[in-house]
N, C-alpha and C positions, 0 to 999 in steps of 0.2 A: 549509387550515391545517396546519401542521407538528405532528405528534403528538409527545408527550414522547419516545418511544423513537426516533423519527426524528431529533429534535433532538439527543439524546445521541449517536447514531451520527455525525451530521454534525459536531458539536463535537469528538468524538474524532478523526475523520478529518482535520479541519482542524488539530488540535493535532499529529497525526503528520506531516502535510505540512509545517507550519511548522518543526517540529523538524528534520526531515530536510533541508529546503532551507537552513536557517540553519547547522546544525552537521554535516550528513551523519551524523547520529546520532539514534537513536530510543531514549529511555530504556526500560529493561525495565519500569519501573513504569507507564509509559504503555501499553505493549503489554499488560501483565497486566490493567490496569484495563479496557481495551477488551474483552479476551477474557472476563473474568469478568462484565462487564456484559452482553455478548452471551449468555452462558450463562444468566444470571439472567433476562433478558427471554424467552429461549426456554423456560425452565422455567415462567415465569408465563404462557406463551402470549401474550406481548405483543411478540414480535419484529417488527421492521419488515417482514420478509419472510414472516411467518406460518409460521416453521419450528418444529419440535418440538425438545425438548432432545436427542433422539437424533440428529436431523439436524444440530444445532449441534455435537454431539460428533464426529459423522462428518466434518463440514466442518473441524473443528479438526485432526483426524488427517490428512485428505486434504490440507489446506493445508500442513501441516508436511512430510508425506511428498513432496509434489509438488516442493517447492523444495530439499529437503535435498541432493539430488545436486549442485546448483549451488553450494551452500555447501562441500560436500566437495571440489569441484574448484576452490575458491578463486575462483569467479566471482561470488559474492554474499556479502553480509555476514550474520551470524547474526541481526541484528535484522530483516532482510527476511523470513527464514524464519519467525521467531516472529510477525511481523506478519501474514504470509499465513495462519498458523494462526488468529489472531484474526479475520481477515477471513472465514475459513471458518466460524467460530463465529457471526458476524453473518449471513452470507448463505447458508450451507448449501453442501454439496458441488456441487450442480448449477450454481451461479453462478461457481464458481472459474475454470473454463476461460475464460469470457468476460472476467472481470476481469483475469486474467493476460494474455490476449491484448491487451486494450486498454492495459494498463500497459506491456507489452513493446513494442508499436508506438510508444507515446510515448517510451519509452527509446531506441528505435532512432533516432527523429527527433532526440532530444536528443544522442545520440552523433554523429550526422552533423553537427550544428551544432558540437559540440566539435571534431570533426576539421576542419571548414572553418575554424575559428578558428586552426588550426595552419598553414594554408596562408598563405605570406607575403602574398599579395594581400588576404587577409581579416583579417589580424591587427590587432587593436585595439591590442595592446601585445605586447612580446616576452616570451616565457617563458624564463627562464634554464635552463640545463642542469641546475642543481642546484635543481630545483623543491622548495619547502618542502612540509611535510605539509599546511599550511592551503591552499596553492595547489592541491595534488593533490586535496583534498576539493572545492574549488570547481570543479575540472575533471573531476569524476566525476558520474555520473548518479544522482540521488536516487530510486532505484527505490521506496523506501518511500513517498515523496510521490506518486509516480505511481500506486502501488497505491491509496493513500488517495483520490486524485482519481477513479480508476476506480470505487471503491466509491460515492462520491457520485453519479457519473453513473449507476451501476446503480440506486441508490435513486431517482433522478429518473425514470429509464425505468420502474421498477416503479410509481411513483406515477401516471405518465401512463397505463400500461396498466390499472391497478386503481384508478380514482378511487372514493373512498368518502366 
């Protein structure tokens, strides 16, 4: 059975994924709600991953610091950085590397698919030279959604390893 805190985490991650896939945008309010919920559960010792408040705070800082260089190099959006900080609050710093690697591998596969669509033999439709902002968003990788999916996968693996 899915515990309350696990259900909240899954619902939040799904909301993040849907928002990022649909609009290539994650509202700050959604990220903040997830981060604050994670910290509250950790403070009450009811975190899905049994982490302490100190570990959740360290995960927040580590998540933000880990992806900040990518934002500063214009390789990633600000929402992805803030989202990874919230993920750190939920999962703790020890889980961040695996979640980041899983999301990055999925992003790599997505990018390869996007590139293949640009090859004339694989094109479903032509992309005009003056691609609109909406088309650009559709042809970019929703890294926040991939992070959210990696968090859900991490939760599922945690549940399989620690049945209670």
